[in-house]
Backbone as ProteinMPNN parsed JSONL, in Angstrom:
{"seq_chain_A": "MTIERPVLIWRDNKIPVSDHFDDPYFSLENGLNETRHVFLSGNDLPQRFCDGFHIAELGFGTGLNALTSLLEWRATGQSGILRFTSFEAYPMAPKDMIHAQRQFPELHPIIDEFAPLWDDLWSNGTLMREDFHMRVVIGDARETVTQTDFTADCWFLDGFSPAKNPQLWGQDLMHAVAAKTKTGGTVATYSAAGFVRRNLTDAGFNVHKIPGFGRKRHMTTATKGHMQNAK", "coords_chain_A": {"N_chain_A": [[86.873, 61.579, 134.5], [87.572, 64.981, 135.155], [85.313, 67.558, 135.316], [85.3, 70.803, 134.143], [83.537, 73.458, 135.185], [81.748, 76.269, 133.804], [82.161, 79.703, 134.802], [79.518, 81.681, 135.659], [77.657, 84.638, 134.936], [74.617, 86.077, 135.648], [72.304, 87.691, 133.664], [69.742, 89.786, 134.439], [68.804, 87.664, 135.899], [68.126, 85.711, 134.088], [69.493, 85.252, 131.646], [72.368, 83.495, 130.953], [75.743, 84.509, 131.161], [79.0, 84.069, 130.025], [81.655, 84.321, 132.193], [84.338, 84.021, 131.581], [84.549, 84.381, 128.768], [83.083, 86.653, 128.445], [80.527, 86.856, 127.192], [77.164, 86.326, 126.168], [75.201, 83.279, 126.427], [73.082, 82.912, 124.727], [70.927, 84.788, 122.485], [70.175, 88.093, 123.572], [67.74, 89.02, 122.956], [65.861, 86.973, 122.15], [66.435, 83.814, 122.749], [65.362, 81.35, 121.895], [63.985, 81.944, 119.504], [66.171, 82.824, 118.085], [67.67, 80.44, 117.804], [65.926, 79.023, 116.13], [65.876, 80.664, 113.846], [68.617, 80.977, 113.075], [69.977, 78.412, 113.29], [68.153, 76.281, 112.715], [66.442, 77.171, 110.451], [68.598, 78.145, 108.997], [69.893, 75.845, 108.227], [68.06, 74.701, 106.598], [66.004, 73.318, 107.947], [62.897, 72.255, 109.334], [62.75, 70.842, 106.925], [64.618, 69.074, 105.809], [64.762, 66.942, 107.52], [65.02, 63.492, 108.336], [64.861, 59.956, 108.997], [67.492, 59.137, 111.126], [68.866, 61.472, 110.685], [71.615, 63.64, 111.228], [72.764, 65.957, 113.397], [75.441, 68.092, 114.14], [77.416, 69.974, 116.481], [79.203, 72.831, 117.567], [79.795, 73.886, 120.688], [77.851, 73.317, 123.171], [76.602, 74.538, 125.352], [73.772, 75.788, 126.96], [72.167, 73.753, 126.178], [70.041, 74.489, 124.684], [69.831, 74.541, 121.846], [69.805, 71.821, 121.204], [67.454, 70.873, 122.498], [65.523, 72.442, 121.217], [65.775, 71.563, 118.607], [64.91, 68.907, 118.86], [62.301, 69.388, 119.728], [61.232, 70.538, 117.396], [61.529, 68.398, 115.653], [59.735, 66.527, 116.743], [57.365, 68.013, 116.621], [56.876, 68.19, 113.926], [56.23, 65.674, 113.217], [58.071, 63.598, 112.68], [59.493, 60.359, 111.937], [61.446, 57.691, 113.341], [64.884, 58.234, 114.302], [66.507, 61.082, 115.614], [69.744, 62.275, 115.504], [72.327, 63.699, 117.496], [75.284, 65.338, 117.949], [77.488, 66.953, 120.022], [80.035, 69.345, 120.928], [81.819, 70.409, 123.689], [83.648, 72.45, 125.859], [83.383, 73.449, 128.435], [81.189, 72.282, 130.353], [77.953, 73.125, 131.481], [76.528, 73.158, 134.787], [73.787, 71.02, 135.575], [71.611, 72.319, 136.957], [71.945, 74.975, 136.284], [71.692, 74.893, 133.508], [68.983, 74.136, 133.28], [67.706, 76.289, 134.532], [68.3, 78.354, 132.723], [67.054, 77.375, 130.397], [64.378, 77.447, 131.13], [63.435, 79.961, 130.645], [61.909, 79.965, 128.452], [58.778, 79.333, 127.844], [57.514, 77.658, 125.953], [59.145, 75.489, 125.756], [58.866, 74.092, 128.103], [57.574, 71.471, 128.611], [59.395, 69.647, 127.364], [61.711, 70.344, 128.662], [61.121, 69.483, 131.265], [61.056, 66.752, 130.774], [63.736, 66.189, 130.211], [65.171, 67.156, 132.369], [65.799, 65.342, 134.581], [67.819, 63.881, 133.411], [70.243, 65.066, 132.773], [72.465, 64.795, 134.513], [73.249, 62.149, 134.053], [74.024, 62.4, 131.396], [76.351, 63.983, 131.617], [77.861, 62.222, 133.029], [78.296, 59.918, 131.408], [78.413, 60.783, 128.794], [76.487, 60.327, 126.872], [73.02, 60.356, 125.862], [70.039, 58.802, 125.622], [66.956, 58.621, 124.013], [63.805, 57.336, 122.838], [63.402, 58.502, 120.353], [65.6, 60.094, 119.991], [69.013, 60.433, 119.956], [71.692, 61.482, 121.699], [74.954, 62.8, 121.988], [77.501, 64.242, 123.874], [80.631, 65.556, 123.653], [83.237, 66.144, 125.723], [85.734, 68.58, 126.07], [88.557, 70.095, 124.333], [87.56, 71.247, 121.302], [89.199, 71.439, 119.101], [90.741, 69.246, 119.218], [88.997, 67.116, 119.847], [87.011, 66.872, 117.856], [88.222, 65.711, 115.586], [88.883, 63.293, 116.689], [86.552, 61.925, 117.118], [84.141, 59.602, 116.009], [81.998, 60.047, 113.46], [79.598, 61.257, 111.038], [78.246, 64.187, 109.892], [75.059, 65.559, 108.929], [74.441, 68.215, 109.096], [75.712, 71.253, 110.625], [75.714, 73.138, 113.648], [77.3, 75.968, 114.307], [78.168, 77.304, 117.106], [79.832, 78.551, 118.94], [81.309, 80.868, 121.346], [81.545, 84.405, 120.597], [83.526, 85.037, 117.694], [85.416, 87.065, 117.986], [86.024, 86.947, 120.645], [86.507, 84.322, 121.24], [88.402, 83.033, 119.4], [89.674, 80.611, 118.871], [87.804, 78.623, 118.43], [86.979, 78.923, 115.903], [88.879, 78.605, 114.032], [91.106, 77.929, 111.198], [92.085, 75.235, 111.015], [90.212, 73.842, 112.579], [87.86, 74.321, 111.146], [88.449, 72.877, 108.863], [88.432, 70.335, 110.007], [85.731, 70.178, 110.7], [84.629, 70.148, 108.118], [85.632, 67.697, 107.221], [84.131, 65.964, 108.678], [81.626, 66.138, 107.625], [78.922, 65.296, 105.513], [78.98, 65.141, 101.914], [77.365, 67.798, 100.417], [76.266, 68.45, 102.79], [75.476, 70.866, 105.399], [76.219, 74.037, 107.014], [75.563, 76.351, 109.621], [75.74, 79.528, 111.162], [75.565, 82.188, 113.569], [77.477, 84.077, 113.159], [79.056, 86.451, 111.004], [81.62, 87.033, 110.522], [84.496, 87.966, 108.685], [86.864, 86.354, 108.636], [85.916, 83.928, 109.525], [84.159, 83.147, 107.474], [86.015, 82.99, 105.405], [87.644, 80.901, 106.33], [85.843, 78.761, 106.3], [85.319, 78.629, 103.555], [87.894, 77.973, 102.621], [88.002, 75.438, 103.656], [86.391, 74.012, 101.993], [83.712, 74.625, 101.69], [80.798, 76.068, 100.167], [79.995, 79.311, 100.624], [77.709, 81.586, 102.145], [76.43, 84.788, 102.878], [73.786, 85.845, 104.765], [70.637, 87.401, 105.835], [70.697, 88.166, 109.311], [69.771, 87.381, 112.775], [67.639, 89.347, 114.805], [69.394, 91.986, 116.199], [71.628, 91.448, 114.766], [72.989, 92.006, 111.718], [73.805, 90.305, 109.654], [74.346, 86.778, 108.974], [75.889, 83.525, 108.597], [75.712, 80.931, 106.207], [76.532, 77.707, 104.842], [77.486, 75.267, 102.39], [78.748, 72.037, 101.915], [80.829, 71.418, 99.275], [81.952, 72.118, 95.978], [84.724, 74.321, 96.02], [84.531, 77.863, 96.496], [84.818, 81.416, 96.284], [84.324, 83.291, 99.313], [81.35, 85.144, 99.927]], "CA_chain_A": [[87.217, 62.89, 133.958], [87.174, 66.131, 135.941], [84.605, 68.52, 134.495], [85.508, 72.201, 134.512], [82.294, 74.189, 134.964], [81.937, 77.686, 133.502], [81.735, 80.711, 135.761], [78.41, 82.366, 135.008], [77.033, 85.86, 135.423], [73.236, 86.026, 135.146], [71.719, 88.976, 133.308], [68.322, 89.806, 134.832], [68.529, 86.327, 136.42], [67.521, 84.934, 133.011], [70.412, 84.926, 130.55], [73.718, 83.247, 131.452], [76.864, 85.128, 130.455], [80.272, 83.465, 130.4], [82.613, 85.253, 132.786], [85.628, 83.856, 130.898], [84.504, 84.93, 127.414], [82.299, 87.893, 128.485], [79.6, 86.724, 126.078], [75.977, 85.566, 126.576], [75.032, 81.964, 125.813], [72.122, 83.037, 123.635], [70.53, 86.153, 122.178], [69.506, 88.861, 124.609], [66.384, 89.325, 122.494], [65.065, 85.75, 122.323], [67.317, 82.711, 122.376], [64.633, 80.308, 121.178], [63.783, 82.418, 118.139], [67.495, 82.852, 117.459], [67.979, 79.076, 117.393], [65.092, 78.67, 114.981], [66.273, 81.429, 112.657], [70.008, 80.757, 112.673], [70.432, 77.027, 113.159], [67.187, 75.439, 112.015], [66.21, 77.705, 109.105], [69.887, 78.266, 108.314], [70.231, 74.529, 107.681], [66.874, 74.208, 105.881], [65.28, 72.382, 108.807], [62.837, 70.787, 109.378], [62.485, 70.244, 105.606], [65.586, 68.015, 105.501], [64.724, 65.867, 108.511], [64.714, 62.121, 107.922], [65.349, 59.003, 109.989], [68.941, 59.089, 111.219], [69.481, 62.775, 110.418], [72.647, 63.84, 112.25], [73.189, 67.329, 113.66], [76.634, 68.269, 114.967], [77.397, 71.318, 117.049], [80.307, 73.346, 118.374], [79.276, 74.714, 121.765], [76.571, 72.807, 123.66], [76.038, 75.605, 126.172], [72.622, 75.497, 127.829], [71.371, 72.678, 125.597], [68.866, 75.072, 124.029], [69.749, 74.122, 120.447], [69.436, 70.409, 121.162], [66.043, 70.72, 122.858], [64.708, 73.063, 120.181], [65.807, 70.651, 117.454], [64.036, 67.774, 119.142], [60.936, 69.908, 119.739], [60.798, 70.687, 116.002], [61.445, 67.027, 115.124], [58.484, 65.934, 117.2], [56.228, 68.818, 116.18], [56.643, 67.967, 112.497], [55.787, 64.297, 113.024], [59.098, 62.737, 112.098], [59.631, 58.998, 112.458], [62.839, 57.277, 113.452], [65.767, 58.794, 115.33], [67.331, 62.259, 115.379], [71.06, 62.137, 116.16], [72.87, 65.013, 117.836], [76.614, 65.249, 118.542], [77.93, 68.301, 120.359], [81.369, 69.448, 121.509], [81.753, 71.439, 124.724], [84.826, 72.457, 126.729], [83.018, 73.817, 129.807], [79.777, 71.912, 130.515], [77.19, 73.768, 132.558], [75.846, 72.337, 135.778], [72.388, 70.828, 135.18], [70.682, 73.304, 137.516], [72.089, 76.211, 135.517], [71.083, 74.648, 132.202], [67.529, 74.125, 133.424], [67.278, 77.657, 134.826], [68.357, 79.118, 131.468], [66.046, 76.843, 129.473], [63.019, 77.752, 131.582], [63.015, 81.281, 130.195], [61.11, 79.778, 127.239], [57.648, 78.477, 128.241], [57.194, 76.669, 124.932], [60.014, 74.332, 125.95], [58.73, 73.513, 129.439], [57.368, 70.013, 128.662], [60.603, 68.908, 127.016], [62.655, 70.618, 129.748], [60.771, 68.578, 132.353], [61.439, 65.402, 130.364], [65.181, 66.006, 130.209], [65.793, 67.635, 133.607], [66.437, 64.293, 135.393], [68.757, 63.109, 132.601], [71.487, 65.768, 132.494], [73.577, 64.226, 135.284], [73.706, 60.961, 133.333], [74.737, 62.848, 130.199], [77.711, 64.404, 131.968], [78.591, 61.055, 133.552], [78.717, 58.945, 130.392], [78.567, 61.427, 127.499], [75.401, 60.03, 125.948], [71.66, 60.417, 126.371], [69.236, 58.091, 124.635], [65.507, 58.529, 124.073], [63.322, 56.506, 121.739], [63.5, 59.225, 119.083], [66.682, 61.08, 120.077], [70.287, 59.932, 120.473], [72.579, 62.626, 121.859], [76.291, 62.606, 122.549], [78.261, 65.469, 124.083], [82.044, 65.242, 123.832], [83.822, 67.192, 126.557], [87.144, 68.839, 125.808], [88.907, 71.09, 123.326], [87.042, 70.776, 120.014], [90.293, 71.36, 118.131], [91.248, 67.878, 119.312], [87.965, 66.083, 119.974], [86.247, 66.665, 116.617], [88.931, 64.752, 114.734], [88.99, 62.008, 117.387], [85.214, 61.357, 117.279], [83.692, 58.91, 114.8], [80.642, 60.412, 113.029], [79.482, 62.104, 109.854], [77.083, 65.033, 110.128], [74.284, 66.147, 107.838], [74.546, 69.667, 109.234], [76.421, 71.751, 111.807], [75.421, 74.396, 114.319], [78.53, 76.562, 114.838], [77.581, 78.16, 118.138], [80.793, 78.953, 119.965], [81.237, 82.282, 121.69], [81.913, 85.325, 119.528], [84.876, 84.84, 117.154], [86.333, 88.076, 118.504], [86.372, 86.618, 122.024], [86.851, 82.901, 121.315], [88.812, 82.74, 118.021], [90.16, 79.244, 118.692], [86.723, 77.734, 118.012], [86.608, 79.298, 114.543], [90.121, 78.62, 113.269], [91.188, 77.226, 109.92], [92.221, 73.783, 111.205], [88.952, 73.295, 113.076], [86.884, 74.33, 110.046], [88.787, 71.725, 108.02], [87.945, 69.156, 110.716], [84.284, 70.195, 110.518], [84.355, 69.705, 106.749], [85.946, 66.273, 107.105], [83.076, 65.221, 109.366], [80.354, 66.535, 107.02], [78.582, 64.639, 104.257], [78.913, 65.983, 100.73], [76.035, 68.409, 100.381], [75.894, 68.852, 104.138], [75.43, 72.312, 105.583], [76.68, 74.7, 108.233], [74.961, 77.654, 109.879], [76.227, 80.215, 112.342], [75.148, 83.577, 113.724], [78.602, 84.962, 112.848], [79.365, 86.789, 109.614], [83.004, 87.531, 110.529], [85.176, 87.657, 107.442], [87.812, 85.248, 108.729], [85.127, 82.695, 109.651], [83.702, 82.798, 106.131], [87.19, 82.571, 104.62], [88.078, 79.581, 106.796], [84.886, 77.79, 105.787], [85.573, 78.505, 102.125], [89.148, 77.24, 102.472], [87.755, 74.045, 104.025], [85.63, 73.348, 100.943], [82.291, 74.969, 101.73], [80.253, 77.21, 99.441], [79.623, 80.153, 101.757], [76.765, 82.656, 101.833], [76.063, 85.721, 103.943], [72.347, 86.073, 104.661], [70.155, 88.212, 106.958], [70.854, 87.569, 110.63], [68.656, 87.45, 113.717], [67.599, 90.472, 115.726], [70.285, 93.111, 115.916], [72.718, 91.022, 113.894], [72.591, 92.302, 110.343], [74.092, 89.172, 108.786], [74.825, 85.513, 109.505], [76.558, 82.743, 107.562], [75.377, 79.544, 105.925], [77.507, 77.128, 103.922], [77.217, 73.91, 101.923], [79.969, 71.353, 101.511], [80.819, 71.121, 97.844], [83.1, 72.701, 95.297], [85.174, 75.535, 96.678], [84.36, 79.122, 95.799], [85.17, 82.531, 97.15], [83.269, 83.744, 100.223], [80.632, 86.333, 99.453]], "C_chain_A": [[86.713, 63.991, 134.886], [86.549, 67.167, 135.027], [84.844, 69.918, 135.025], [84.251, 72.987, 134.158], [82.589, 75.651, 134.617], [81.525, 78.558, 134.682], [80.709, 81.588, 135.07], [78.044, 83.66, 135.721], [75.638, 85.895, 134.812], [72.716, 87.434, 134.891], [70.223, 88.916, 133.565], [67.868, 88.453, 135.375], [67.901, 85.418, 135.372], [68.533, 84.422, 131.998], [71.807, 84.71, 131.107], [74.763, 83.877, 130.536], [78.138, 84.467, 130.946], [81.202, 84.529, 130.964], [83.939, 85.208, 132.037], [85.637, 84.552, 129.539], [83.723, 86.243, 127.327], [81.302, 87.933, 127.322], [78.39, 85.92, 126.554], [75.873, 84.251, 125.823], [73.991, 81.964, 124.708], [71.678, 84.486, 123.53], [69.83, 86.824, 123.356], [68.06, 89.157, 124.226], [65.455, 88.128, 122.668], [65.89, 84.571, 121.827], [66.631, 81.615, 121.583], [64.402, 80.71, 119.717], [65.104, 82.493, 117.377], [67.879, 81.459, 116.969], [67.19, 78.684, 116.156], [65.548, 79.388, 113.713], [67.659, 81.015, 112.164], [70.273, 79.291, 112.354], [69.442, 76.109, 112.444], [66.956, 75.956, 110.587], [67.512, 77.804, 108.321], [70.381, 76.975, 107.712], [69.057, 73.882, 106.953], [66.16, 73.103, 106.65], [63.976, 73.04, 109.238], [62.694, 70.092, 108.027], [63.405, 69.056, 105.31], [65.542, 66.845, 106.474], [64.367, 64.535, 107.868], [65.281, 61.204, 109.0], [66.874, 58.946, 109.958], [69.632, 60.408, 110.945], [70.403, 63.142, 111.574], [73.066, 65.304, 112.287], [74.45, 67.288, 114.505], [76.732, 69.731, 115.373], [78.718, 71.616, 117.748], [79.725, 74.287, 119.412], [77.903, 74.279, 122.235], [75.854, 73.816, 124.542], [74.936, 75.166, 127.094], [71.831, 74.284, 127.363], [70.162, 73.177, 124.83], [68.728, 74.591, 122.586], [69.293, 72.665, 120.322], [67.951, 70.225, 121.452], [65.131, 71.317, 121.8], [64.66, 72.182, 118.936], [64.866, 69.48, 117.663], [62.577, 68.207, 119.179], [60.4, 70.02, 118.314], [60.642, 69.324, 115.339], [60.104, 66.399, 115.477], [57.27, 66.692, 116.662], [55.887, 68.576, 114.716], [56.405, 66.501, 112.179], [56.797, 63.381, 112.38], [59.047, 61.336, 112.706], [61.103, 58.629, 112.491], [63.585, 58.068, 114.513], [66.482, 60.028, 114.8], [68.621, 62.09, 116.163], [71.676, 63.527, 116.347], [74.21, 64.813, 118.541], [77.133, 66.655, 118.771], [79.287, 68.25, 121.055], [81.401, 70.653, 122.441], [82.969, 71.329, 125.646], [84.455, 72.673, 128.194], [81.536, 73.521, 130.039], [79.131, 72.613, 131.707], [76.677, 72.747, 133.557], [74.381, 72.199, 135.376], [71.434, 71.892, 135.708], [70.752, 74.625, 136.765], [71.491, 76.06, 134.12], [69.562, 74.78, 132.282], [67.001, 75.531, 133.693], [67.27, 78.502, 133.563], [67.259, 78.671, 130.509], [64.641, 77.301, 129.841], [62.569, 79.166, 131.229], [62.063, 81.183, 128.998], [59.963, 78.813, 127.526], [57.306, 77.393, 127.226], [57.987, 75.381, 125.115], [59.739, 73.577, 127.245], [58.456, 72.005, 129.456], [58.631, 69.217, 128.356], [61.71, 69.157, 128.039], [62.396, 69.667, 130.911], [61.18, 67.141, 132.033], [62.932, 65.173, 130.544], [65.86, 66.405, 131.526], [66.435, 66.523, 134.435], [67.574, 63.573, 134.679], [70.121, 63.772, 132.427], [72.669, 65.218, 133.272], [74.138, 62.985, 134.592], [74.474, 61.351, 132.073], [76.165, 63.222, 130.543], [78.523, 63.254, 132.536], [79.113, 60.159, 132.445], [78.788, 59.507, 128.974], [77.457, 61.163, 126.505], [74.055, 60.106, 126.664], [70.764, 59.838, 125.29], [67.752, 58.16, 124.98], [65.058, 57.707, 122.868], [63.536, 57.179, 120.388], [64.705, 60.166, 119.013], [67.916, 60.455, 120.706], [71.271, 61.091, 120.501], [73.895, 62.209, 122.501], [76.936, 63.976, 122.701], [79.69, 65.078, 124.44], [82.693, 66.412, 124.55], [85.306, 67.338, 126.234], [87.314, 69.9, 124.745], [88.5, 70.563, 121.953], [88.125, 70.674, 118.959], [90.938, 69.981, 118.133], [90.125, 66.856, 119.185], [87.172, 65.847, 118.699], [86.92, 65.611, 115.755], [88.988, 63.369, 115.365], [87.655, 61.277, 117.49], [84.715, 60.803, 115.955], [82.235, 59.271, 114.496], [80.751, 61.15, 111.706], [78.177, 62.872, 109.971], [76.386, 65.414, 108.837], [74.334, 67.661, 107.892], [75.249, 70.006, 110.536], [75.764, 73.028, 112.322], [76.755, 74.913, 114.865], [78.112, 77.65, 115.819], [78.552, 78.425, 119.279], [80.593, 80.419, 120.32], [81.801, 83.119, 120.549], [83.339, 85.083, 119.021], [85.887, 85.855, 117.665], [86.824, 87.729, 119.9], [86.824, 85.175, 122.199], [87.332, 82.416, 119.943], [89.245, 81.299, 117.799], [89.072, 78.285, 118.215], [86.26, 78.019, 116.578], [87.804, 79.23, 113.597], [90.101, 77.739, 112.039], [91.245, 75.717, 110.097], [90.913, 73.169, 111.676], [87.885, 73.298, 111.981], [87.178, 73.207, 109.053], [88.307, 70.429, 108.681], [86.427, 69.042, 110.604], [83.926, 69.671, 109.129], [84.579, 68.206, 106.594], [84.868, 65.404, 107.736], [81.687, 65.552, 108.819], [80.13, 65.781, 105.72], [78.663, 65.629, 103.098], [77.483, 66.499, 100.583], [75.527, 68.806, 101.745], [76.082, 70.344, 104.338], [75.949, 72.745, 106.944], [75.881, 75.987, 108.388], [75.553, 78.226, 111.152], [75.705, 81.641, 112.368], [76.229, 84.54, 113.26], [78.718, 85.211, 111.348], [80.787, 87.337, 109.513], [83.734, 87.066, 109.274], [86.105, 86.464, 107.54], [87.096, 83.914, 108.916], [84.675, 82.239, 108.269], [84.868, 82.336, 105.256], [87.655, 81.182, 105.029], [87.137, 78.482, 106.326], [85.097, 77.566, 104.29], [86.832, 77.683, 101.876], [88.967, 75.759, 102.78], [86.887, 73.309, 103.008], [84.142, 73.591, 100.962], [81.982, 76.107, 100.769], [79.54, 78.094, 100.461], [78.73, 81.303, 101.315], [76.514, 83.504, 103.077], [74.6, 86.094, 103.746], [71.879, 86.912, 105.849], [70.223, 87.463, 108.293], [69.611, 87.722, 111.491], [68.767, 88.694, 114.579], [68.521, 91.603, 115.294], [71.438, 92.742, 114.997], [72.282, 91.165, 112.436], [72.751, 91.086, 109.437], [74.469, 87.944, 109.605], [75.404, 84.731, 108.328], [75.937, 81.364, 107.449], [76.379, 79.024, 104.907], [77.111, 75.698, 103.587], [78.52, 73.27, 101.482], [79.872, 70.952, 100.045], [82.069, 71.672, 97.212], [83.436, 74.033, 95.933], [84.874, 76.749, 95.807], [84.69, 80.221, 96.776], [83.995, 82.906, 98.052], [82.635, 85.017, 99.679], [80.627, 87.396, 100.543]], "O_chain_A": [[85.573, 63.948, 135.35], [87.179, 67.609, 134.067], [84.621, 70.194, 136.204], [83.932, 73.165, 132.983], [83.579, 76.209, 135.09], [80.648, 78.19, 135.463], [80.986, 82.171, 134.022], [78.115, 83.757, 136.946], [75.487, 85.76, 133.598], [72.692, 88.268, 135.796], [69.518, 88.093, 132.981], [66.682, 88.13, 135.32], [67.216, 84.456, 135.72], [68.439, 83.282, 131.544], [72.388, 85.633, 131.677], [74.678, 83.789, 129.311], [78.337, 84.318, 132.152], [81.502, 85.519, 130.297], [84.595, 86.237, 131.872], [86.603, 85.23, 129.19], [83.695, 86.88, 126.274], [81.241, 88.906, 126.571], [78.557, 84.933, 127.271], [76.392, 84.119, 124.715], [74.02, 81.095, 123.837], [72.012, 85.312, 124.38], [69.009, 86.216, 124.042], [67.248, 89.506, 125.083], [64.385, 88.252, 123.263], [66.024, 84.361, 120.621], [67.239, 81.014, 120.698], [64.603, 79.906, 118.807], [65.147, 82.254, 116.171], [68.36, 81.308, 115.846], [67.736, 78.075, 115.236], [65.598, 78.791, 112.637], [67.848, 80.738, 110.98], [70.743, 78.968, 111.263], [69.847, 75.256, 111.655], [67.244, 75.25, 109.621], [67.528, 77.572, 107.112], [71.197, 76.989, 106.79], [69.051, 72.674, 106.718], [65.764, 72.086, 106.08], [63.943, 74.246, 109.483], [62.532, 68.873, 107.981], [62.994, 68.124, 104.62], [66.231, 65.848, 106.262], [63.524, 64.464, 106.975], [66.091, 61.633, 109.821], [67.475, 58.736, 108.904], [70.861, 60.472, 110.967], [70.046, 62.986, 112.742], [73.646, 65.822, 111.333], [74.525, 66.535, 115.476], [76.201, 70.613, 114.699], [79.278, 70.761, 118.434], [79.22, 75.358, 119.074], [76.893, 74.801, 121.764], [74.63, 73.934, 124.485], [75.129, 74.275, 127.921], [70.925, 73.829, 128.061], [69.344, 72.379, 124.373], [67.624, 74.268, 122.147], [68.498, 72.325, 119.446], [67.263, 69.501, 120.732], [64.072, 70.759, 121.512], [63.619, 72.072, 118.289], [64.116, 69.104, 116.762], [61.704, 67.476, 118.712], [59.258, 69.647, 118.045], [59.721, 69.121, 114.548], [59.428, 65.819, 114.627], [56.266, 66.083, 116.291], [54.736, 68.739, 114.31], [56.379, 66.116, 111.011], [56.433, 62.485, 111.618], [58.613, 61.154, 113.844], [61.909, 59.193, 111.751], [62.999, 58.517, 115.498], [66.998, 60.027, 113.683], [68.59, 61.794, 117.358], [71.564, 64.401, 115.487], [74.27, 64.194, 119.603], [77.211, 67.457, 117.84], [79.644, 67.254, 121.684], [81.061, 71.769, 122.048], [83.28, 70.25, 126.15], [85.119, 72.153, 129.09], [80.708, 74.426, 129.93], [79.702, 72.678, 132.795], [76.421, 71.596, 133.201], [73.787, 73.159, 134.885], [70.539, 72.328, 134.985], [69.745, 75.318, 136.622], [70.859, 76.984, 133.606], [68.939, 75.448, 131.458], [65.97, 75.924, 133.149], [66.343, 79.283, 133.345], [66.607, 79.504, 129.879], [63.806, 77.519, 128.963], [61.423, 79.527, 131.495], [61.48, 82.183, 128.578], [60.153, 77.599, 127.461], [56.853, 76.314, 127.609], [57.556, 74.311, 124.685], [60.326, 72.518, 127.467], [59.066, 71.304, 130.264], [58.907, 68.217, 129.019], [62.554, 68.29, 128.263], [63.333, 69.108, 131.48], [61.601, 66.4, 132.921], [63.353, 64.1, 130.975], [67.007, 66.027, 131.766], [67.53, 66.728, 134.957], [68.235, 62.73, 135.285], [71.066, 63.12, 131.981], [73.779, 65.175, 132.742], [75.352, 62.789, 134.546], [75.462, 60.706, 131.722], [77.096, 62.825, 129.842], [79.753, 63.304, 132.526], [80.246, 59.683, 132.519], [79.178, 58.796, 128.048], [77.473, 61.713, 125.404], [73.959, 59.946, 127.881], [70.741, 60.337, 124.164], [67.341, 57.806, 126.085], [65.858, 57.419, 121.978], [63.816, 56.509, 119.394], [64.817, 60.953, 118.073], [67.876, 60.001, 121.849], [71.643, 61.623, 119.455], [73.939, 61.389, 123.419], [76.921, 64.781, 121.769], [79.924, 64.357, 125.41], [82.699, 67.535, 124.047], [86.036, 66.351, 126.138], [86.348, 70.527, 124.31], [89.03, 69.553, 121.491], [87.989, 69.9, 118.012], [91.6, 69.594, 117.17], [90.276, 65.846, 118.497], [86.701, 64.733, 118.471], [86.254, 64.709, 115.247], [89.126, 62.373, 114.656], [87.624, 60.12, 117.909], [84.845, 61.443, 114.912], [81.333, 58.836, 115.212], [81.823, 61.602, 111.303], [77.114, 62.271, 110.131], [77.017, 65.572, 107.792], [74.275, 68.324, 106.856], [75.369, 69.171, 111.432], [75.321, 73.878, 111.549], [77.287, 74.332, 115.812], [77.751, 78.76, 115.428], [78.151, 78.514, 120.439], [79.812, 81.124, 119.682], [82.456, 82.596, 119.647], [84.261, 84.939, 119.823], [87.076, 85.553, 117.77], [87.905, 88.155, 120.304], [87.457, 84.84, 123.201], [86.745, 81.494, 119.377], [89.194, 80.805, 116.672], [89.385, 77.237, 117.65], [85.285, 77.44, 116.1], [87.742, 79.745, 112.481], [89.205, 76.916, 111.855], [90.532, 74.988, 109.406], [90.541, 72.087, 111.222], [87.086, 72.365, 111.902], [86.254, 72.646, 108.465], [87.828, 69.526, 107.996], [85.895, 67.946, 110.433], [83.024, 68.845, 108.985], [83.81, 67.524, 105.916], [84.71, 64.24, 107.369], [80.682, 65.278, 109.475], [81.05, 65.644, 104.914], [78.438, 66.824, 103.286], [76.522, 65.731, 100.622], [74.473, 69.431, 101.858], [76.758, 71.008, 103.552], [76.096, 71.952, 107.873], [75.558, 76.642, 107.397], [75.834, 77.497, 112.104], [75.435, 82.233, 111.323], [75.937, 85.706, 112.993], [78.508, 84.312, 110.534], [81.128, 88.02, 108.546], [83.604, 85.916, 108.856], [86.142, 85.637, 106.629], [87.616, 82.876, 108.508], [84.798, 81.061, 107.935], [84.726, 81.404, 104.464], [88.019, 80.372, 104.177], [87.585, 77.386, 105.989], [85.054, 76.43, 103.819], [86.84, 76.799, 101.02], [89.684, 74.917, 102.239], [86.669, 72.106, 103.145], [83.382, 72.858, 100.33], [82.802, 77.005, 100.577], [78.577, 77.658, 101.091], [78.947, 81.915, 100.269], [76.402, 82.984, 104.187], [74.217, 86.598, 102.691], [72.649, 87.117, 106.787], [69.857, 86.291, 108.387], [68.55, 88.132, 111.021], [69.854, 89.054, 115.03], [68.435, 92.106, 114.174], [72.147, 93.618, 114.503], [71.33, 90.525, 111.99], [71.927, 90.859, 108.551], [74.857, 88.049, 110.769], [75.41, 85.216, 107.197], [75.667, 80.705, 108.453], [77.004, 79.804, 104.19], [76.484, 75.007, 104.391], [79.307, 73.882, 100.76], [78.953, 70.243, 99.635], [83.131, 71.694, 97.835], [82.548, 74.785, 96.336], [84.943, 76.695, 94.579], [84.826, 79.973, 97.974], [82.836, 82.854, 97.64], [83.296, 85.848, 99.057], [80.073, 88.478, 100.348]]}, "name": "protein", "num_of_chains": 1, "seq": "MTIERPVLIWRDNKIPVSDHFDDPYFSLENGLNETRHVFLSGNDLPQRFCDGFHIAELGFGTGLNALTSLLEWRATGQSGILRFTSFEAYPMAPKDMIHAQRQFPELHPIIDEFAPLWDDLWSNGTLMREDFHMRVVIGDARETVTQTDFTADCWFLDGFSPAKNPQLWGQDLMHAVAAKTKTGGTVATYSAAGFVRRNLTDAGFNVHKIPGFGRKRHMTTATKGHMQNAK"}
């Protein structure tokens, strides 16, 4: 498979911005804190962690969400394996991922652990550690989510802004996300766009708008269950 790398613009030589989507890969304020607030707390993690817990993600990006999840898994003394399945159309080169990750000193030990492994991930799509099994599926998520065999306990919806990348937030894809989610499973995203919340509701999620991170006033969480109107 030929991998199409993203064209990056570096803000202050620290934060990668997608030239194609004109959007940063993580918060300009603090990407690590954003991941913790939006994706971990938004999915009631680490409280729900258990052996075999399966996180799925739209938009692998720099790998920040994956490493932060594993850091929290280890810090809270979990036993067993954390599973992580992500979908990415434009995988970053390892050197760019590592450069972006290194903006967060708290992650440095885990960054050093994974730095030699990224080439293997892009070669075979999987990365296995004793406590962490990760798979990244390359391609258009509108096709690859339905073609991949898994069931998630929770989702990180972390594509670029819905205004700039609407195809990653569409109705059909949200239905595919729901089909790959356990009953009672959850979704979290930094976006509070009305059409995103409506699409999640239409797919069978109970949707809530809650306080966002940093300058974002609101974000969205959702639980797979009986359908109700978006709030």
